[in-house]
N, C-alpha and C positions, 0 to 999 in steps of 0.2 A: 599518565596511568597507562599501564599496558594495554596491549590488543585481548587478551584473553580478560581480563579485570573488565575492559569497556564492555565484553561482550557478556561478559557474566551480570554487571548492574543493568546494560540494557534490556539483556532478557528477562530480569526477573521485573522490570518494570512492564515491559510490552505484554507477558504472562498473566500478570496481575490485572492489567488494565482490561486485557483479552478476555478474561474468564467473566469479569464485570460485564464486559460490552456483550458478550454470549447470552448471558445468562439473562439481562436488559433485552435482548434483542428477543428472546425466546416469552419473555410475558410480552412483549409490544405484538409479537405475530398475532398472539391471541385476542390482545384488545385493538387491533386493528384491523381491517381488511385491505386485501389488495388493491383496492382501487384507491384507499385512503395512503397506502404505502406508497405506490406509483404516483402519486400527485406530490409527495415529496421528493422521489427520486427524481422526477422529470424538472422539477425546480432546484435540486441538488445539481446537477449536470449543467445547469448555467452560473450558479453560483461557483463550481468548480473553475470553472472556464474564467471565471472576473477574476477569480483568485489566483491562478496563474499568472494575470497582469497584475494585478495588486504590487507585487514588490519588484517584479522586475526582474529578478534574478538577482536582489543585491544582497539577499544573504548568500547564495553560493558563491558571490563575488568575495564577501566578507571571509569565508570561509580559508577560501584557497589564496587570498593575498596575502605574499611574502612581505609586505612591510604595509603597518594598519599605523595611519597616522592620525592626527586628530580630526585634519578636514577630511580623510577620508571614511572615519565612524561618520561625520558630520552629514558627509553625501550620502551613506548609505539610511542614515533616517530620516533625510530630504527628501527621500523617493519613497519610501516605505511609508511614510506619515503624506504625503502628496496624492501616490498613486490609492492608499486606503482611502481617502476622503473620495477621490474622485471617481472610485468602483461603487463605493456604495450610494453614489446618487444616480449612478447608469444600471444599478440593479435595482433602487427603486421605482425609474422609470421603465425601464424594462418589465415591470411587475402585471401591466393591465395590458400590455401587447402580448404577454406571454399567456395569461387567464384567455383570451379572444381565440391564439392559437390552439390550446389544448380543449378551447371549449369548456373550462371548470375553474370557478371562480377560489377554489382552494388554492391553486396555483399561486394567485393572485396574492395573497394573505401570506402565505408563506414567503413568497420573495420579499415584500413589505418589512415581514421580522428579522431575514435573515441578511437585509441588506445594514443593520446594525451592526454586524460582524467586522465588516471592512473599518469601520472606524474605530473600533476597540483592539482589532486584533495589532495595529504596527506598535501598541505598548508594552507587548512583549515578545514580539516576535524580533528585535534587536538584541535584546538580553539573549534568546535561546541561541540565535546562529552565535552569537559571541560565546555561550558556554559551547557549543558543540565544537567551533574552533580549537577551545582551551584543553575539549576534551572532560569535559566536567560535567560527568553522566548522573551524579547522584540529585542537582537539582532539575535535570531535564526529567528525571523519572518523575521528580514530585510535580513537578509543573503535567505532565501526563496524565499523573494520578489525580489529580485535581480538575482535570480537564474530563475524563471519562467518570468519574464519580457524577460530577454533576449534571452530565449529561443525562446520565442514566435516572437520575433520579428525579431530576424535572421532567422528562419526557416520560415516566412512567405513573408518576403522581398525575398530571395532567390526561393524560389516556384513559386511565383510569375513574378520572373526573366527566371525562364524555366528550374532551375537547376535539377528537379526532386527528387530522393529519397535521394542523398546527401544531399541535402538541412536541412534535419531532422537532420543531422549528425554534421553538422556545427553549428547549432544550439544549438544543445547540447553541443560541446566542447567551444560555446561563451560562455553558462551559466555556465559552470564548472569555468571558470576563473571568470567569474563576482562575483560568491559565493567566489571563495578562497581571492580575492580582499579585497568584505568586511569583510569576517573572518578575516582579517591580520588588521584591524583597531580595532575589540575588542579582539585582542590576548595580555593577561596577561601582563604585565612588567616582573614578573618574571620566565615567561615559558623559558627554557633552548632551544637554536637552535642546540646546539652539541647534536646530538643522542649518545645514551649509551648501552651498552652490559649485562651490570651487572646482571638486572632485567628481561632480556625478557625473561628466560625459566619460569618464574612465569606467564609475560603476557601472554607466550601461553599457559601455562599448564590450564587456564581458556579458553583464547579466540579460542583456537584451538576447541575446543568442541562446543563452542557456533555457532563458523563461518562454522563449519562442518556442522550443522544442519540448519544454514542459507542459505548454500552454496546447500544442498540436496532442501528448501522447493524452491529454485529458480530455479533448476534443473527440479523441478516439474510441477513448473507456466510456466515454459518457452515449456517443452516438448509437448505440443499441437501444438505449432507453428512450434516449430523445427522438428517432424514429419512430419508434413501437408505440412510445405515446399517442402521436398523432397517425399514423399510418393503420396501426391494429386500435388499442385501447389506452384509458390509464392501470386498467388493470392487467394487461397482457406486461407492460413495462414492471410493474409488480411483480410480475412472477419473475421476470428475466432479473430484477437488481434483487430480488430474495435469493435466488441459483448464485448468480454474482458475489452478493455478499457471505455465501459460504464458502465458493471458491478464493475468494480474497483471505480467508482465515490464515493460509499460510503466508502469505503477504504479513500480516500482521504478525505471524508465529517466527520466521524467520527473514523474509525480505527486508523489512521496516529495520529488525535489529541489523542486520549485518550491512544494508547498506549504510545505516547512520555512522555507523564505525567505518565500513570502507573509506566513505568518502575522504574523513576528516583525516583516516592513514595515511589515503593515495595522495593528499593534499601536503601533510608530511612529508613525505617519502619525495614529494617534487621538492618540496624547498628546500629540504638537504640533500638531492642529488641522487638519491638512494634507487635502485634498480627496483621495479616493481613487478618483473616478470613472474618470478615464484611464486610473491604472495597472492599473484591474480589468479593461477593457475590452483594453489593448492585452496584459495576461497571458493574457487569454480568448483572444484572435487567436494567440497562441503557443502554446497548450494545446490547442485544437482541432484545427490544423490537424497536431500532430506526433501527436495522437492519431487522430485518421481516418485517415490514411495509413497507421498502423501495423495500425489495426484491418481495414481493407480489404487488407493486405498479411498479416495473421495469417488472416483468413478463407477465401484464398484459398488459401494454402500449408500450411493446415493438415495434411493429411494426409502432406507431404514432411517437416512439421516433426517432427512427433509420431517417427516412424520412424527420422529422423536423431538427434534429441534423446534420445529413450527407448526407442527399440527396437520389436521387431516386435508385443509381448507388451500394449502402449499402445493399437495402433489403436484400439480401440475409443473412442477419448479423444476422435480426428479431428473428427468430425462436432459433438461438445459444445462443440469449440473456435470452429465457425466461428458458431455460437449465443452464443456467451459474446462474441465478438469484438466481434457487431453489439451484444450490450448494450454492451460499454462504449463504443463510438462513441456511444451516445444517450446515457451518464453523463459524457461528456466534461468539461459544465460543472462537476459538483458538487463536486470536490477544491476549484476554486478560491473558489467561492461558500460553503465551509464555512472555506478560511482566510482570507477576508475577514470575515465575520461571526465568527467568535473571535477574530480580530485585533482586529477594532473595538470587541471586548467585546459583540455579540448576543447573549446567551448563551439568553433568551428565543425567538426566533427559529430558533437552531440546534437547540434543543428541538423546539419544533413541527414544525420540518421533517425533521429527522431520525427522530422516532418517528410522522409519516404517511408515512413511504417504507419505514421499518422494518416496519412492519405491513402495508403491501399485498406488501413483496418475502418476506414469512414464510408470508401465507396463500396466495399463490401457489407455493411452493416445497413447502409440505404441499400441494397440489392435483396440483404437479407428480410429486410422488415417491409419490402411489398411482399414476399412471399408468405411469411407468417413467423411466428414465435421461434420453431424448432431451428427453421433457416438463419436465423439470426446466429444462434451458438453454431452451428457449422461454420459460418463465415467465419465467427471468430479464430476458429482452427487455421485457416489457411491465411487468415490474416497475422495470425502469432506467427506464423513457419516465414513467411515473407519478414516482419520486423525483424526477428531472432539472426536472420541470415544479414541482413544489414547492418546490426549493431555488433557483431563477432566482427565481423570485416573491418568497421570502425576501429573496435576496440583493435585490433591484431595491429593496425597501423601505428597507433601511440604504444603499447605495452611492448610489442616486439615478441610474442610468444609465435609458434608454427603451429603451424595447423596439425602436426604428427601430435605432438604433445599434446594440444588440445583434446584431439580423439583418443588418446589414450587415458586420459584420464574419463571421459565421456564414458568410453566403455567399459571401466570399472564400475560408474555409479550405476549404468544403466543392467547392471549383471547383478548389483545389489537390491535395484527396485523389482528388478523379476523376481527374485526370492522373498521379497516382501509380500508381492500382488499373490503366491499361490496359498495361503490363507486365507482372505477375502474371496478370492475366487472359487475356490472349494464352497464355501458358505451359500455364495451364489448358487452354485452348480446344483445344491442340496435343497435351500431354501425357495429360491427364486431369484426375481429382482424385485417382487413386492411383496415379502415374505409376513404371515399374519405378528407371527413372533420377532418384532423388529428389536428388542431389545436380547433375545437369545442371538438375533444374527451378528448384531452390532459386537457383541461382546467377543464370537468366536472370531470374527473375523479381524477385529481388532487385537488379538490377542496372538491367531497367525499373523498378521502384518507385524507386530512387533516382534516376533520370535523368528520369522524369515528376515527381518532387518538385520538384526544382531546378527545370523550367523551367517549372514551375506558380507558384512565389512568384515567380520574376523575371515571366514573362506578363501575373498576375494583379496583381501589387503588392501582394504580400503584405509585412507589417510583417518577419516573420522575414529577408525577403529583407534588407534594411536591416541588421538585426545581421550577419547571412552577411557582407557588404560590412564590416563594420566590424572582424570576426575577423578576414578577411583582409587588410585594410589592417595591423591589427596585426602579423599574421605577417610581412606583407613590410617592415615597418619592424622588427621584430626580426631578419630574415634579413639586412636591409642593413648593421645595426649590426655583426653577425659578420662579416661579409666585408671 
């Protein structure tokens, strides 16, 4: 499957799922309090840490392995199944101590429910990574759709019935079951059901380094909510979680799509001994221009967006969104660096960059949590700058691009982002940071951002303009055939 077709299918999948997620989040934000969302958020930090340890990088190993044998498939299955059971038991054992740590029994109940995820996930994960390796994105899209719809329906229904924070946990567990059931429908007939230990050392030699980096990244991302929940309050963790969730929309819109396809493409290039420098720089141009334009809009429109999406009870999150948007812009290159290094098999570089950036992020988050909610968001920007520097340095060692080449790409993306920010900035100057007519400001700011973005990519000759012209040409061709 071609890169463009893969991106198209993956984009449709993610954007449909994202639309469902946005709607469900808007509904849940009005059914649950910041404290209830905070209780679920701190529990999910612990779950995320265990999730990174669950597969021990076996999935990434399978994607990049040049020669897949039956013994290696059995080893991947053994690692994922065995660690899934182990992590499920660990999470269940952590439930009571975690509830004491946060002084809230809701955390205990949520962790008991979420522990079931680890017992179910392995039955879909092997199929998932095999489909990733083979670039079969239609079945992957169906798996993601089943997960998203089930999560939204179950969580909203239970929250509406008054179940509170644990409704989110039951929605998550039900979604995992749905995802695994769909995955079973696409499991290749030749895939072994019996685990094997013969190739486990080979799987772990690569996977342990990649998963350690992923674990460190998860710890760093969850550190603000983890520390705020204990040093401030669960409500503070809830406000931060809501702001971070809004900013993470770009990950769902672009990073997740691009990373999924890029990792498999770089792995394919590595297996076929093809050059990775040119596609890396082209992908960097696309990712940074989209991320920086999105970040500028989000930072300027934070107040109206929070009120429209989540309601007045979440306005405390608005200033956090602006700071976290700046952090998102600074960290734009990281996702592509990770995808390239993972796909090219550079596990040592992934581990080094991941550990360094995560250590800085956790230390800064701890310092910020002592000072207050706003300080945590500011430290996120500082840690993003440090992390991006380390990831780019590691990617340069493996991919082989020149700093001058990268600078030329980033300058063009920055010029386009600046043009896209003019409209939202004018809307803020006219109506203020907390306007009464939120929809008016959002429409004006959004229209201005879109117009500035399109004018910018055309004026500055950005590579994305060529992609849009190609898509427009294809659309005109299809329209002509229909007529």
